[in-house]
KEZA-167489 format. One line per 5 residues: number of its first residue (from 1); their letters; for each residue x, y, z of C-alpha. Coordinates in steps of 0.5 Angstrom, whole numbers. Example, Ala and Ser with C-alpha at 12.3 -4.5 7.8 and 13.67 -1.06 7.14 Angstrom:
! residues 2
1 = AS = 25,-9,16  27,-2,14;
! end
This chain:
! residues 949
1 = MTLGV = -54,-74,-101  -59,-75,-95  -53,-77,-90  -48,-71,-92  -54,-65,-91;
6 = LAVLA = -55,-69,-84  -48,-70,-83  -47,-62,-84  -54,-60,-80  -52,-64,-74;
11 = MAFVM = -45,-60,-74  -48,-53,-75  -52,-55,-69  -46,-57,-65  -44,-51,-66;
16 = FAGFW = -50,-47,-65  -51,-51,-58  -46,-48,-55  -46,-41,-57  -54,-42,-55;
21 = TDWLW = -53,-45,-48  -47,-40,-45  -51,-34,-48  -57,-37,-44  -52,-38,-38;
26 = YRSVN = -50,-31,-38  -58,-29,-39  -59,-33,-33  -54,-29,-28  -56,-22,-31;
31 = YSSVF = -48,-21,-34  -51,-23,-41  -48,-15,-43  -41,-19,-42  -42,-24,-46;
36 = TTTLW = -45,-19,-52  -40,-15,-51  -34,-20,-51  -38,-24,-57  -38,-17,-62;
41 = TKIGL = -32,-15,-60  -29,-22,-62  -33,-21,-68  -31,-14,-70  -23,-16,-69;
46 = FAVFG = -25,-22,-73  -29,-19,-80  -24,-13,-80  -17,-16,-79  -19,-22,-84;
51 = LLMAL = -22,-18,-89  -15,-13,-89  -11,-20,-89  -15,-23,-94  -16,-15,-99;
56 = AVGVN = -8,-14,-97  -7,-22,-100  -12,-22,-105  -11,-14,-109  -3,-16,-108;
61 = IWLAH = -3,-24,-112  -9,-20,-117  -3,-15,-118  2,-20,-120  -3,-24,-125;
66 = RLRPP = -5,-17,-128  3,-14,-128  4,-21,-132  9,-21,-139  4,-22,-145;
71 = LSAMS = 9,-27,-147  14,-32,-143  20,-34,-145  23,-40,-150  27,-43,-143;
76 = LEQQN = 25,-50,-141  23,-48,-134  17,-43,-137  16,-49,-141  14,-53,-135;
81 = LDRYR = 11,-47,-132  7,-48,-138  3,-54,-135  1,-51,-129  -1,-45,-131;
86 = MGIAP = -5,-49,-136  -8,-53,-131  -10,-48,-126  -13,-42,-131  -19,-45,-130;
91 = YKKWV = -20,-44,-124  -17,-37,-123  -22,-34,-119  -23,-40,-114  -15,-41,-112;
96 = LLGVT = -15,-33,-112  -23,-34,-106  -19,-40,-103  -12,-37,-102  -15,-30,-100;
101 = ALVGL = -20,-33,-95  -16,-38,-91  -10,-33,-89  -17,-28,-88  -19,-34,-83;
106 = IAGAS = -12,-35,-80  -11,-28,-78  -19,-25,-76  -18,-32,-71  -11,-29,-69;
111 = ASGQW = -15,-22,-69  -20,-24,-65  -16,-27,-59  -13,-19,-58  -20,-18,-56;
116 = RTWLM = -17,-15,-49  -11,-11,-52  -17,-7,-56  -22,-5,-50  -16,-4,-46;
121 = WVNGV = -13,1,-52  -20,5,-54  -22,5,-46  -16,6,-43  -15,13,-38;
126 = SFGQK = -10,15,-35  -6,13,-29  -3,20,-28  4,18,-27  9,19,-32;
131 = DPQFQ = 15,14,-33  22,17,-31  25,17,-38  20,19,-44  16,23,-39;
136 = LDVSF = 10,18,-41  3,18,-38  4,10,-35  -3,8,-39  2,9,-46;
141 = FAFDL = 6,3,-44  0,-1,-41  -6,0,-46  -4,3,-52  3,1,-53;
146 = PWYRF = 1,-7,-52  -4,-5,-58  2,-2,-63  6,-8,-63  -1,-12,-66;
151 = LLGFG = -2,-7,-71  6,-8,-72  5,-15,-72  0,-15,-77  2,-11,-81;
156 = FAAAV = 9,-15,-82  5,-21,-83  1,-18,-88  7,-15,-91  10,-22,-91;
161 = LSLIA = 5,-27,-94  3,-22,-100  10,-21,-102  11,-29,-102  4,-29,-106;
166 = AALVH = 6,-24,-110  13,-27,-112  10,-35,-113  5,-31,-118  10,-27,-122;
171 = YLYGG = 15,-34,-122  9,-38,-125  7,-32,-130  14,-31,-132  15,-24,-128;
176 = LRITS = 21,-28,-124  26,-31,-128  31,-37,-125  34,-40,-131  31,-36,-137;
181 = PGARA = 36,-32,-141  36,-24,-141  33,-21,-134  31,-24,-128  25,-19,-128;
186 = TAAAT = 21,-16,-131  20,-9,-130  13,-8,-127  15,-15,-122  22,-10,-120;
191 = GHLSV = 17,-5,-119  12,-9,-115  16,-12,-111  20,-7,-109  14,-4,-106;
196 = LLGIF = 12,-9,-102  19,-9,-100  19,-1,-99  13,-3,-93  17,-9,-91;
201 = VALKA = 23,-4,-89  19,2,-87  15,-3,-82  21,-4,-79  22,3,-78;
206 = VAYWL = 17,4,-73  18,-4,-70  27,0,-69  21,7,-66  17,3,-62;
211 = DRYGL = 22,-2,-60  25,5,-55  19,5,-52  19,-3,-50  26,-1,-46;
216 = AVKSS = 22,2,-40  18,-5,-40  23,-10,-42  25,-15,-38  32,-17,-37;
221 = DFKAT = 36,-21,-33  41,-16,-28  46,-21,-25  47,-16,-19  39,-16,-18;
226 = GNWAG = 37,-22,-22  30,-20,-25  30,-14,-28  25,-8,-32  26,-2,-35;
231 = LRYVD = 32,2,-37  40,1,-35  45,5,-36  47,1,-43  39,2,-46;
236 = ANAYL = 39,9,-44  46,10,-47  46,5,-53  40,2,-55  36,8,-54;
241 = PAKTI = 40,13,-59  42,6,-63  35,5,-65  34,13,-66  40,12,-71;
246 = LFCIA = 37,5,-74  30,8,-74  33,14,-79  37,9,-83  31,4,-84;
251 = VICAL = 26,10,-87  32,11,-91  32,5,-94  24,4,-95  25,11,-100;
256 = LFFAT = 30,8,-103  25,1,-104  20,5,-106  24,10,-111  25,4,-116;
261 = LWRRT = 18,5,-119  22,11,-123  29,8,-123  27,0,-125  33,-2,-121;
266 = WQLPV = 35,-4,-115  42,-3,-114  41,3,-109  35,-1,-105  40,-7,-104;
271 = IGFGL = 46,-2,-103  41,1,-96  38,-5,-95  45,-8,-94  47,-2,-90;
276 = MVLSA = 41,-3,-85  44,-9,-84  50,-8,-82  48,-2,-77  43,-6,-73;
281 = ILIGG = 50,-11,-72  54,-5,-71  49,0,-67  44,-6,-65  49,-10,-62;
286 = LYPAI = 56,-9,-62  56,-2,-60  52,-3,-53  56,-9,-51  62,-4,-51;
291 = VQKFQ = 59,1,-48  58,-6,-43  64,-8,-43  69,-2,-42  64,4,-39;
296 = VQPNE = 59,0,-34  63,-6,-31  69,-2,-29  64,2,-25  57,-2,-24;
301 = QAKES = 55,0,-18  56,8,-18  54,8,-26  47,3,-25  46,6,-19;
306 = PYIKK = 40,11,-22  36,6,-26  36,2,-21  32,7,-16  28,8,-22;
311 = NIDAT = 26,1,-21  27,0,-13  21,7,-14  17,4,-20  17,-3,-17;
316 = RKAYG = 15,-2,-9  9,3,-13  6,-3,-19  6,-8,-13  3,-3,-7;
321 = IDDAK = 8,-4,-3  10,4,-3  8,5,3  10,-1,8  13,2,14;
326 = VDDYQ = 19,-1,16  23,-1,24  28,-4,26  27,-9,32  32,-13,36;
331 = GVGDS = 28,-19,37  32,-22,43  27,-20,47  26,-17,54  28,-23,60;
336 = KDNSQ = 29,-17,66  21,-17,68  18,-24,67  12,-23,70  10,-17,66;
341 = LRKDA = 12,-22,60  7,-26,62  2,-22,63  3,-18,57  3,-25,53;
346 = DSAAN = -5,-25,55  -6,-19,51  -1,-20,45  -6,-24,41  -11,-29,39;
351 = YRLID = -7,-35,40  -10,-39,34  -9,-46,36  -14,-50,32  -10,-50,25;
356 = PNVVP = -14,-50,19  -11,-54,15  -10,-60,20  -17,-61,23  -21,-62,17;
361 = PTFDQ = -21,-70,18  -24,-67,25  -30,-63,22  -31,-69,17  -32,-76,23;
366 = LQQER = -36,-71,28  -40,-66,23  -40,-69,17  -47,-73,19  -47,-77,11;
371 = KYYQF = -42,-79,7  -45,-76,1  -42,-68,5  -36,-66,6  -32,-62,8;
376 = PTTLD = -25,-58,5  -18,-60,6  -17,-53,8  -22,-49,12  -23,-42,12;
381 = VDRYK = -21,-37,18  -26,-31,19  -29,-27,25  -35,-28,28  -37,-23,34;
386 = GQDTV = -30,-21,35  -28,-28,35  -23,-32,30  -26,-37,27  -25,-44,24;
391 = VGLRE = -31,-45,18  -33,-50,14  -38,-51,9  -42,-59,9  -42,-59,2;
396 = LDLQG = -45,-65,-2  -40,-71,-4  -42,-75,-10  -38,-81,-9  -41,-82,-2;
401 = IPKRN = -48,-83,-5  -51,-90,-2  -54,-91,-11  -50,-88,-16  -55,-87,-22;
406 = WINDH = -57,-81,-26  -63,-79,-23  -60,-79,-16  -53,-76,-19  -56,-70,-22;
411 = FTYTH = -64,-69,-19  -64,-72,-12  -57,-70,-9  -57,-63,-11  -54,-58,-6;
416 = GYGVV = -50,-59,1  -53,-57,8  -50,-52,13  -45,-49,15  -40,-51,20;
421 = AAKGT = -36,-46,25  -31,-48,31  -28,-43,36  -21,-42,33  -17,-40,40;
426 = AVKPD = -20,-46,45  -22,-53,45  -28,-56,48  -28,-57,55  -27,-64,58;
431 = TEGAP = -26,-68,51  -19,-70,49  -18,-64,44  -23,-64,40  -26,-57,36;
436 = DFTES = -30,-53,41  -37,-52,35  -40,-45,35  -44,-48,30  -46,-54,29;
441 = GLPTE = -51,-61,27  -56,-63,22  -59,-57,22  -54,-53,23  -56,-49,30;
446 = GTLGT = -51,-44,34  -48,-37,34  -51,-36,26  -57,-35,27  -62,-37,22;
451 = YEQRI = -59,-37,15  -61,-40,9  -57,-47,10  -58,-50,3  -52,-51,-1;
456 = YYGEK = -53,-51,-8  -46,-47,-10  -40,-49,-7  -32,-51,-8  -33,-58,-9;
461 = TQQYS = -40,-58,-14  -37,-59,-20  -43,-63,-22  -50,-61,-27  -56,-61,-22;
466 = IVGGP = -63,-61,-26  -69,-57,-20  -75,-55,-19  -79,-60,-23  -83,-65,-22;
471 = QKELD = -78,-70,-19  -77,-68,-11  -69,-68,-8  -67,-70,-2  -67,-64,3;
476 = YEKNG = -62,-68,10  -64,-74,14  -63,-74,21  -63,-80,25  -69,-82,29;
481 = EPTKT = -74,-77,24  -76,-78,17  -73,-76,11  -73,-68,9  -75,-67,1;
486 = TSYKG = -75,-60,-2  -76,-57,-8  -71,-51,-11  -74,-44,-10  -69,-40,-13;
491 = KSGVN = -69,-36,-19  -62,-39,-21  -60,-44,-26  -64,-44,-35  -71,-46,-35;
496 = LSNPL = -72,-53,-39  -79,-52,-41  -77,-50,-48  -75,-57,-52  -69,-53,-55;
501 = NRAAY = -67,-52,-49  -66,-58,-47  -64,-61,-54  -58,-56,-54  -56,-57,-47;
506 = AVSFS = -57,-65,-48  -52,-64,-54  -47,-59,-49  -46,-64,-44  -47,-70,-48;
511 = EPQIL = -53,-73,-44  -58,-75,-49  -64,-77,-43  -65,-69,-42  -68,-69,-48;
516 = YSGAI = -72,-74,-47  -72,-77,-39  -80,-75,-35  -76,-72,-29  -75,-65,-33;
521 = GEGSR = -82,-62,-34  -85,-55,-31  -81,-51,-27  -74,-55,-28  -68,-52,-28;
526 = ILYNR = -61,-53,-30  -55,-51,-25  -49,-52,-27  -42,-47,-28  -43,-48,-20;
531 = TPKER = -36,-46,-17  -36,-39,-14  -29,-37,-17  -32,-40,-24  -37,-36,-23;
536 = VEAVA = -34,-30,-22  -28,-32,-29  -33,-32,-33  -38,-25,-32  -31,-22,-31;
541 = PWLSL = -26,-26,-35  -21,-19,-35  -21,-21,-28  -15,-25,-25  -18,-29,-18;
546 = DGDAY = -15,-30,-11  -15,-38,-10  -18,-38,-3  -25,-37,-4  -28,-37,3;
551 = PAVVN = -36,-37,5  -39,-32,11  -46,-32,13  -47,-25,11  -56,-23,13;
556 = GRVQW = -59,-29,13  -56,-32,6  -49,-36,6  -45,-32,1  -39,-33,-2;
561 = IVDAY = -33,-29,-2  -28,-28,-8  -22,-23,-8  -21,-21,-15  -14,-17,-18;
566 = TTTNG = -14,-13,-24  -6,-13,-27  -2,-11,-33  5,-13,-35  6,-6,-38;
571 = YPYAS = 8,-2,-32  15,2,-34  21,0,-30  18,-5,-25  20,-11,-24;
576 = RTTLG = 16,-17,-27  13,-24,-23  10,-30,-25  4,-31,-21  3,-38,-21;
581 = DTTAD = 10,-38,-18  11,-33,-13  3,-36,-10  6,-42,-10  6,-45,-2;
586 = SLSQT = 6,-51,1  -2,-50,2  -2,-49,-6  1,-55,-7  -3,-60,-4;
591 = DSQRA = -9,-56,-6  -10,-55,-12  -16,-51,-11  -12,-46,-7  -9,-45,-14;
596 = VIAQQ = -9,-37,-17  -13,-36,-23  -9,-31,-27  -10,-29,-34  -5,-25,-35;
601 = NQVNY = 1,-30,-31  7,-25,-32  5,-18,-28  8,-13,-26  3,-9,-23;
606 = IRNSV = -4,-12,-19  -9,-9,-15  -13,-12,-11  -19,-8,-15  -26,-12,-14;
611 = KATVD = -29,-16,-8  -34,-21,-11  -39,-25,-8  -42,-31,-10  -49,-34,-6;
616 = AYDGT = -49,-41,-4  -56,-42,-5  -58,-38,-11  -51,-37,-14  -52,-30,-16;
621 = VKLYQ = -46,-26,-17  -44,-20,-15  -38,-15,-16  -35,-10,-12  -31,-4,-14;
626 = WDTED = -26,-4,-8  -20,-1,-10  -23,6,-12  -17,9,-15  -15,4,-20;
631 = PVLKT = -13,5,-27  -13,-2,-30  -20,-2,-26  -23,4,-29  -22,2,-36;
636 = WMKAF = -25,-5,-35  -31,-1,-33  -32,4,-39  -31,-3,-43  -36,-6,-39;
641 = PDTVK = -41,-1,-36  -45,-3,-31  -43,-9,-28  -38,-7,-22  -42,-4,-17;
646 = PKGDI = -40,2,-13  -36,0,-7  -42,4,-3  -45,-1,-4  -42,-7,1;
651 = APALM = -47,-8,6  -43,-6,13  -45,-14,15  -41,-16,9  -36,-11,11;
656 = EHLRY = -35,-14,16  -33,-21,13  -27,-18,8  -21,-19,9  -14,-17,6;
661 = PQDLF = -13,-23,0  -8,-29,1  -5,-28,-6  -4,-21,-6  0,-21,0;
666 = KVQRE = 4,-27,-3  6,-23,-9  8,-18,-4  12,-21,1  15,-24,-6;
671 = LLTRY = 18,-17,-8  19,-15,0  24,-20,0  29,-16,-4  25,-9,-5;
676 = HVESP = 25,-7,2  31,-4,1  30,3,-1  38,5,-3  41,3,-10;
681 = SQFYS = 48,1,-7  45,-4,-2  40,-7,-6  45,-8,-11  50,-12,-7;
686 = GSDAW = 45,-15,-3  47,-14,4  40,-15,6  36,-19,2  31,-24,5;
691 = QVPDD = 27,-31,3  20,-33,5  23,-39,9  21,-46,7  15,-49,12;
696 = PTTGE = 17,-53,18  12,-56,21  12,-61,13  19,-62,12  18,-61,4;
701 = KSSVP = 21,-55,0  16,-51,0  15,-43,2  11,-43,9  3,-40,7;
706 = PYYLS = 1,-33,11  -3,-34,17  -9,-29,20  -9,-29,27  -12,-24,31;
711 = LKMPQ = -5,-19,34  -2,-13,37  4,-11,33  11,-6,38  7,1,40;
716 = EQDRK = 0,-1,38  -6,-2,44  -11,-7,41  -11,-12,37  -12,-13,30;
721 = FSLTT = -14,-19,25  -8,-18,20  -4,-23,16  2,-24,18  9,-29,16;
726 = TFTPN = 16,-28,17  23,-28,13  29,-30,14  36,-28,11  38,-29,4;
731 = GRPNL = 42,-38,5  42,-37,13  36,-40,18  36,-35,23  30,-29,23;
736 = GAFMA = 30,-23,19  24,-20,19  17,-20,20  11,-18,17  4,-16,18;
741 = VDADA = -2,-13,14  -8,-10,17  -13,-15,14  -20,-12,18  -23,-9,12;
746 = SSKDY = -27,-5,17  -22,-1,20  -19,5,17  -11,2,17  -13,-4,13;
751 = GTIRL = -8,-5,7  -2,-1,12  4,-7,11  9,-7,18  15,-9,17;
756 = LRVTG = 20,-11,23  27,-12,21  30,-16,26  37,-13,29  40,-18,33;
761 = DVPGP = 40,-26,33  33,-29,33  31,-36,31  28,-38,26  22,-42,24;
766 = QQVQN = 26,-48,22  31,-47,27  26,-47,33  23,-53,30  29,-57,31;
771 = RLNSN = 30,-54,37  22,-57,38  24,-64,36  30,-64,40  26,-63,46;
776 = AEVAE = 26,-69,51  19,-68,53  16,-68,46  21,-75,44  18,-77,51;
781 = FVRNM = 11,-76,47  13,-78,41  15,-84,44  8,-85,48  4,-84,42;
786 = KGANS = 8,-88,37  7,-94,42  -1,-92,42  -1,-92,34  -2,-85,34;
791 = DIEYG = 2,-80,28  4,-74,31  2,-68,27  5,-60,28  0,-54,26;
796 = NLLTI = 1,-47,25  7,-44,28  5,-38,29  9,-31,31  8,-26,36;
801 = PLNDG = 12,-20,37  12,-20,44  16,-14,48  22,-13,44  22,-21,42;
806 = FLYVE = 18,-26,38  14,-31,42  12,-38,39  6,-43,39  5,-49,35;
811 = PVYAQ = -1,-54,37  1,-60,37  -5,-66,35  -4,-73,36  -9,-78,31;
816 = GNNAY = -9,-85,32  -11,-91,27  -17,-89,23  -19,-83,28  -18,-76,28;
821 = PLLKK = -13,-71,29  -14,-68,37  -10,-63,40  -6,-65,45  0,-61,47;
826 = VAVSY = 2,-53,46  9,-51,43  12,-45,46  18,-41,45  21,-35,47;
831 = GRETV = 29,-33,47  33,-39,47  27,-43,52  22,-49,49  17,-52,53;
836 = FKNTL = 13,-57,51  6,-57,56  -1,-59,55  -4,-52,55  -3,-46,53;
841 = GEALN = -4,-43,60  1,-48,62  6,-46,57  6,-39,58  7,-40,65;
846 = AVFGE = 13,-45,64  17,-41,58  16,-35,63  17,-38,70  11,-34,72;
851 = EGETP = 4,-35,74  -2,-31,69  -4,-25,73  -9,-24,68  -14,-31,65;
856 = PPPGD = -15,-30,57  -20,-27,54  -26,-31,51  -24,-35,46  -16,-34,48;
861 = GDTTT = -10,-37,52  -11,-43,56  -16,-47,50  -16,-53,55  -19,-50,62;
866 = PPSEG = -26,-49,62  -28,-41,64  -30,-39,69  -38,-39,72  -38,-32,71;
871 = DESLQ = -35,-32,64  -40,-37,62  -46,-33,65  -43,-27,62  -42,-30,54;
876 = KAIED = -49,-34,55  -52,-28,56  -49,-24,51  -51,-30,46  -58,-29,48;
881 = AQKAY = -58,-22,47  -56,-23,41  -61,-28,39  -66,-24,42  -64,-17,37;
886 = DEGEA = -64,-22,31  -71,-24,33  -72,-18,33  -71,-15,26  -74,-20,24;
891 = ALKEQ = -81,-19,26  -80,-12,25  -79,-14,18  -86,-18,18  -89,-11,21;
896 = DWTAY = -90,-17,27  -91,-14,33  -93,-19,38  -87,-22,37  -83,-16,36;
901 = GEAQE = -86,-14,44  -83,-21,46  -76,-20,43  -75,-13,46  -77,-17,52;
906 = KLQDA = -72,-22,52  -67,-18,50  -68,-13,56  -68,-20,60  -61,-21,58;
911 = LQRAA = -58,-15,58  -59,-16,65  -57,-22,66  -50,-20,62  -50,-13,67;
916 = DAGAE = -51,-18,73  -45,-23,70  -40,-17,69  -41,-14,76  -39,-21,79;
921 = TEAPA = -33,-22,75  -27,-19,79  -24,-13,77  -16,-15,75  -19,-22,71;
926 = SPGAE = -22,-16,66  -18,-16,60  -17,-8,61  -13,-9,67  -8,-4,68;
931 = GEKPD = -10,2,65  -10,-3,57  -16,-2,52  -21,-8,53  -21,-12,46;
936 = KAAGQ = -28,-12,43  -32,-18,45  -38,-22,42  -43,-18,42  -40,-12,42;
941 = DEKGD = -39,-6,36  -33,-2,37  -34,4,43  -36,-2,47  -44,-2,46;
946 = QKGS = -48,-8,47  -51,-9,40  -58,-9,40  -58,-5,46;
! end
């Protein structure tokens, strides 16, 4: 007895520990309302629907027992049943309670899983758009219809279980007989079961009625266009009227079953049910097949065109591609004036030659500093002071700890240290092709200024840590200096001073040492759920998350930025897509951390409605409303009030680093392979269908990833930070189109999608790669590198529109044994000409046969030629000015007027040096020559004014 009681108490505490630690965690991140709202919603649904199911089954069991005949027929069948009746008799109440409790628990558990459906239904807001068939607001299909279908399914389950339970009880007590002489059922049993059958048929009538609306969101395989959603000709002209007729027949059939309460015969209900089944076969199945065969197929395009148009319009609107600008673009290039082409190439783009997918080993080798640090397998691209920058965080790697034990793993080694950044468009002068770091070292120093460098929350930080107590943490180790230690000062995590909390976490983490370890004391806090996406997903379980969380230094703190989506699969007429498949590319297949996190895998509506941040030091999670018009987000904001901050709360410093999300872009580009066409006839024929090409640099059958870079689109004067991709015609390798979206969140044109439909015969990415591989200079280079035991690795193949043509630029890296990738060559292709040179400047000169008249802006163009002394002086002066400005702002906050005065003097000196250096630069060498607008240089705002002046 004692062991049994202890076992029950232990199981109860295990369940309590899971609940208690969840509550403590949500309270620690200030999102306890999410926990309580979700919990009470689940409990409410569990209780209500569990009780309803238990009542429905229990009442029918009780009623069947109550309606049993007083005397059972004298037959062998009944004599055999007598033994069961006598065996159950003493336990009838317990059996009734047990059966009803079991079905109630199962039904309640199933209903609690519908908490999202319930919250969307009860909080749903209008879309302000009507579907083209029923003229109902889209919210009916997105929010209402899923809930009605759940209720219908629950009703069917209750009716079927009640019918089975009642029939068994009637049979057990003689109300139903199989082999006994006389009537097969008593009048009471006949009436009872008829009513239950009538309820079932009535529910079927409701199902037929809802099926009418379900046609608007139904997915089907349409031979002409592939995946299809919404009504087609046969749906509108055969299935829709058939469902209405079947609804009427089902209502009549249900009334016939209810009439047996007075007629006490099953003759009419059975006839009615048979008629309903026959009608379902003939009207619901055969008739639509005849319409499809003899009306649609002979002239399918004409019949389906109106419905194809509805599908096109709805799909483009649901995925936010309805405003995409499509322009014809010859693509073959203008080779009449090579000198002008060479000149224009300098300002066409910031050619990002540092590939964030190739250089992580280089970051590891040059900036890892200690084995217990690591960089991500794919770095991120951001913008600092107007320059495209490759960024990586130096996170903790437990596998590199010199001595693994519980104290070291969870108390001593607790955090990473510092942001490492390099110019995306340049390598370091006088090196063999190494990145030009703008922020490096341990602790890091450079252009990012002063910021909190400790990384307690990151993509690689998946273990729990216990900080802030008597055990000191290793801060960092630097050669020639004593080891630095620290103690966590943040408010993140859960306090372990409470014995109950320690016991709960000891059970939850299966680590008994948490309960009694002397390393835990006053002030100790446990940090867990430490990856950015994990934290955002927990506080906003109604969002789908982009696969790429990226860091940025904002106002002296490292912030992880996570793009989040609201989705639904109930947008009428919009074609569905599978997020996991659509967002897969060559990067996500090699880096599982870049996979999209989606609660709803099948969607036909998506919006980047929320921008989330996670502080890398204290784990603070903030959700910002980004799409202020999204009705799905408004619905969730009603369900979880005060969890999403208004868009106006986004700090300007944070806005500079927000960008267009990759996974949304990949979904949109996949839809645009077909839905760039707005003509139903052209869409039906598929004559202009595109495809996303495979990544030519990997040799694998996986989609090319989109690339961030600053470029200038046709008819535009300035470069814009953009996300780009290419298309090829379906089944062909040549270039079909080029797509770019303005990815700079601070731009007035943010989110504008531009498509260049290629009208000429232009080689596609794979053809350009093949042409490069067959180049004689490349073959010689590969032989030389192989002879030196070095491997060749191709970087991202960038595509840039240039003077009615396309300029392809690809960096080529070499990596020796036990070494790291270094940029060695640059391949450039324009038109039919492909060159392979040491630097970008040489390659551009060779491909156009002209010397560049203007040097590239800082960070652009020739990535291996050192800048001039004047440019170096100017850059140094600007950096000093920015540093002085930052120091002045810090002093101003502290009201240290002496330091503020010194900072202002430094600022004045730096500005004067910048002016002198600018005057020394020759006028033709400026980016603004020939009347062009100069690109924003480091340290300048949109108006060209120096920051802090």
